[in-house]
DRENNU-446396 format. One record per residue: residue in one letter; y, z, x of N, C-alpha, C in turn. Coordinates in nm, 4 decimals, padded with zeros to 6 digits, always signed. Layout:
PT  aa      n_c2      n_c3      n_c1     ca_c2     ca_c3     ca_c1      c_c2      c_c3      c_c1
PT   a         Y         Z         X         Y         Z         X         Y         Z         X
...
***
This chain:
PT  aa      n_c2      n_c3      n_c1     ca_c2     ca_c3     ca_c1      c_c2      c_c3      c_c1
PT   x  +06.3694  +34.5559  +14.6530  +06.3827  +34.5579  +14.5013  +06.1717  +34.4451  +14.4900
PT   x  +06.1889  +34.5394  +14.3153  +06.0653  +34.5273  +14.2816  +06.0967  +34.3586  +14.1924
PT   x  +05.9867  +34.2836  +14.2161  +06.0175  +34.1103  +14.1247  +06.0673  +34.1395  +13.9979
PT   x  +05.9880  +34.2790  +13.9299  +06.0669  +34.2476  +13.8019  +06.2590  +34.2844  +13.8107
PT   x  +06.3226  +34.3999  +13.8610  +06.3895  +34.3414  +13.9496  +06.5280  +34.1863  +13.9563
PT   x  +06.3983  +34.1301  +14.0509  +06.4811  +34.0313  +14.1670  +06.4731  +33.8887  +14.0275
PT   x  +06.3331  +33.9268  +13.9046  +06.3564  +33.7559  +13.8541  +06.4692  +33.8676  +13.7965
PT   x  +06.5055  +33.9867  +13.6944  +06.5944  +33.9790  +13.5889  +06.7131  +33.9184  +13.6197
PT   x  +06.7666  +33.9732  +13.7666  +06.8609  +33.9851  +13.8480  +06.9065  +33.8163  +13.9265
PT   x  +06.7913  +33.7084  +13.8783  +06.8654  +33.5896  +13.8811  +06.8564  +33.5420  +13.8081
PT   x  +06.7681  +33.5808  +13.7141  +06.8500  +33.5433  +13.4904  +06.9701  +33.5362  +13.5128
PT   x  +06.9880  +33.6277  +13.5000  +07.1562  +33.7052  +13.4345  +07.2522  +33.5917  +13.5528
PT   x  +07.1775  +33.6128  +13.6608  +07.3432  +33.5281  +13.8042  +07.3247  +33.3448  +13.6505
PT   x  +07.2457  +33.3060  +13.6455  +07.2380  +33.1488  +13.5823  +07.2869  +33.2041  +13.4817
PT   x  +07.3244  +33.3717  +13.3683  +07.2973  +33.3480  +13.2619  +07.2457  +33.2549  +13.1560
PT   x  +07.1515  +33.3047  +13.2004  +07.0088  +33.2310  +13.1294  +06.9589  +33.3588  +13.0416
PT   x  +06.9114  +33.3542  +12.8960  +06.7633  +33.3947  +12.8575  +06.6805  +33.4233  +12.8832
PT   x  +06.6214  +33.4723  +12.8910  +06.4029  +33.5095  +12.9246  +06.3832  +33.2865  +12.8886
PT   x  +06.3888  +33.3305  +12.7423  +06.3108  +33.1646  +12.6829  +06.3737  +33.0323  +12.7874
PT   x  +06.5161  +33.0525  +12.8254  +06.6123  +32.9554  +12.9550  +06.5634  +32.9099  +13.0259
PT   x  +06.5418  +33.0172  +13.0822  +06.4595  +33.0768  +13.2319  +06.2556  +33.0158  +13.2213
PT   x  +06.2471  +33.0022  +13.1203  +06.0970  +32.9707  +13.1061  +06.1200  +32.8363  +13.1471
PT   x  +06.1513  +32.7831  +13.0542  +06.2232  +32.6515  +13.0237  +06.2022  +32.5757  +13.0990
PT   x  +06.3404  +32.6756  +13.2375  +06.3672  +32.6290  +13.3441  +06.2521  +32.5712  +13.4650
PT   x  +06.0801  +32.7116  +13.5035  +06.0413  +32.6404  +13.5463  +05.9225  +32.6731  +13.5160
PT   x  +05.9279  +32.5914  +13.3830  +05.7601  +32.4869  +13.3171  +05.6771  +32.6728  +13.2644
PT   x  +05.7074  +32.7339  +13.2576  +05.6562  +32.9033  +13.1300  +05.6859  +32.9035  +13.0045
PT   x  +05.5790  +32.9738  +12.9510  +05.6016  +33.0275  +12.8728  +05.7262  +33.1609  +12.8829
PT   x  +05.7702  +33.1265  +12.7257  +05.8281  +33.2415  +12.7143  +05.8211  +33.4093  +12.7760
PT   x  +05.7192  +33.3860  +12.7428  +05.6608  +33.5455  +12.6844  +05.6301  +33.5690  +12.8830
PT   x  +05.5490  +33.4933  +12.9104  +05.5097  +33.5070  +13.1435  +05.6769  +33.5864  +13.1945
PT   x  +05.8044  +33.5107  +13.1433  +05.9465  +33.5817  +13.2136  +05.9284  +33.7367  +13.1229
PT   x  +05.8674  +33.7715  +13.0127  +05.8819  +33.8883  +12.8928  +05.8084  +33.9781  +13.0333
PT   x  +05.7088  +33.9509  +13.0249  +05.6079  +34.0242  +13.0886  +05.6503  +34.0472  +13.2739
PT   x  +05.7048  +33.9205  +13.3123  +05.7474  +33.9943  +13.4333  +05.8972  +34.0647  +13.4624
PT   x  +05.9467  +34.0787  +13.3989  +06.0831  +34.1460  +13.3853  +06.0545  +34.2481  +13.3027
PT   x  +05.9758  +34.3013  +13.3058  +05.8753  +34.4716  +13.2149  +05.7640  +34.5125  +13.3324
PT   x  +05.7564  +34.4370  +13.4216  +05.6127  +34.4100  +13.5271  +05.4590  +34.4661  +13.4468
PT   x  +05.4543  +34.4099  +13.3690  +05.3340  +34.3822  +13.3606  +05.2824  +34.2413  +13.3543
PT   x  +05.3326  +34.2555  +13.4527  +05.3304  +34.1267  +13.5611  +05.3817  +34.0843  +13.6038
PT   x  +05.2607  +33.9573  +13.7015  +05.3741  +33.9127  +13.8681  +05.3375  +33.7412  +13.7903
PT   x  +05.4232  +33.7478  +13.8694  +05.4407  +33.5372  +13.8243  +05.3495  +33.5159  +13.9964
PT   x  +05.2533  +33.3929  +13.8973  +05.2026  +33.3875  +14.0012  +05.2565  +33.3227  +14.1455
PT   x  +05.1557  +33.2279  +14.2238  +05.1948  +33.1364  +14.3183  +05.3015  +33.0201  +14.3178
PT   x  +05.2278  +32.9796  +14.1932  +05.3203  +32.8377  +14.1466  +05.4644  +32.8708  +14.0937
PT   x  +05.4511  +32.9592  +14.0330  +05.5759  +32.9992  +13.9035  +05.6774  +33.0464  +14.0349
PT   x  +05.6513  +33.1774  +14.1438  +05.7290  +33.2310  +14.2600  +05.7973  +33.0906  +14.3485
PT   x  +05.7094  +33.0510  +14.3485  +05.7560  +32.8714  +14.4367  +05.8743  +32.7810  +14.3299
PT   x  +05.7939  +32.7677  +14.2279  +05.9112  +32.7290  +14.1140  +06.1158  +32.7937  +14.0294
PT   x  +06.0588  +32.9234  +14.1080  +06.1563  +33.0145  +14.0882  +06.2299  +33.0170  +14.2384
PT   x  +06.1080  +33.0085  +14.3578  +06.2699  +32.9722  +14.4831  +06.3154  +32.8190  +14.4584
PT   x  +06.2383  +32.7347  +14.4005  +06.3153  +32.5801  +14.4299  +06.4959  +32.5975  +14.3517
PT   x  +06.4871  +32.6980  +14.2228  +06.5171  +32.7098  +14.0889  +06.6834  +32.7961  +14.1707
PT   x  +06.6096  +32.8670  +14.2680  +06.7786  +32.9697  +14.3258  +06.7896  +32.8648  +14.4343
PT   x  +06.7423  +32.7824  +14.4511  +06.7866  +32.6298  +14.5861  +06.8366  +32.6298  +14.5433
PT   x  +06.8127  +32.5358  +14.4425  +06.9121  +32.4216  +14.3767  +07.0076  +32.4617  +14.2915
PT   x  +07.0096  +32.5533  +14.2652  +07.1376  +32.6574  +14.1995  +07.2078  +32.7653  +14.3009
PT   x  +07.1917  +32.7714  +14.4310  +07.2511  +32.7569  +14.5418  +07.2833  +32.9277  +14.4771
PT   x  +07.1995  +33.0310  +14.4719  +07.2157  +33.1765  +14.3775  +07.2118  +33.2272  +14.6075
PT   x  +07.2234  +33.3790  +14.5889  +07.1900  +33.4383  +14.7329  +07.0253  +33.3721  +14.8081
PT   x  +07.0302  +33.3844  +14.8965  +06.9345  +33.4037  +14.9814  +06.9109  +33.4847  +15.0232
PT   x  +06.9105  +33.6103  +14.9497  +06.8703  +33.7321  +14.9950  +06.7578  +33.7754  +14.8818
PT   x  +06.7711  +33.6308  +14.7340  +06.7247  +33.6675  +14.6401  +06.6384  +33.5792  +14.6724
PT   x  +06.6564  +33.4890  +14.7674  +06.4964  +33.3803  +14.8513  +06.4441  +33.4568  +14.8919
PT   x  +06.4970  +33.5502  +14.9712  +06.4307  +33.5886  +15.1069  +06.3445  +33.7040  +15.0044
PT   x  +06.4098  +33.7938  +14.9079  +06.3488  +33.9141  +14.8893  +06.1453  +33.8471  +14.7234
PT   x  +06.1938  +33.6750  +14.7128  +06.1383  +33.5770  +14.6994  +05.9969  +33.6150  +14.7285
PT   x  +05.9999  +33.4876  +14.8668  +05.9037  +33.4717  +14.9661  +05.8499  +33.6215  +15.0367
PT   x  +05.9009  +33.7178  +15.0031  +05.8057  +33.8523  +15.0611  +05.7060  +33.9253  +14.9734
PT   x  +05.7900  +33.8999  +14.8586  +05.6852  +33.9344  +14.7850  +05.5212  +33.8993  +14.7763
PT   x  +05.4412  +33.9256  +14.7997  +05.2799  +33.8748  +14.7835  +05.1993  +33.9791  +14.6673
***
């Protein structure tokens, strides 16, 4: 699974808009939009924030593992 698919799946499972996800992990809306449209990838800090969000919201371990494995 590609990083853009993983991020979109996380956002949809949390029932968040791109803007709301951006607020949750303290990045700009345009960053989330670029990630989902595969025009950019989250940096290490943003990826860590996504992993922590998944853990805090008890999302699937598969999503967390997928995020951790992408470099």
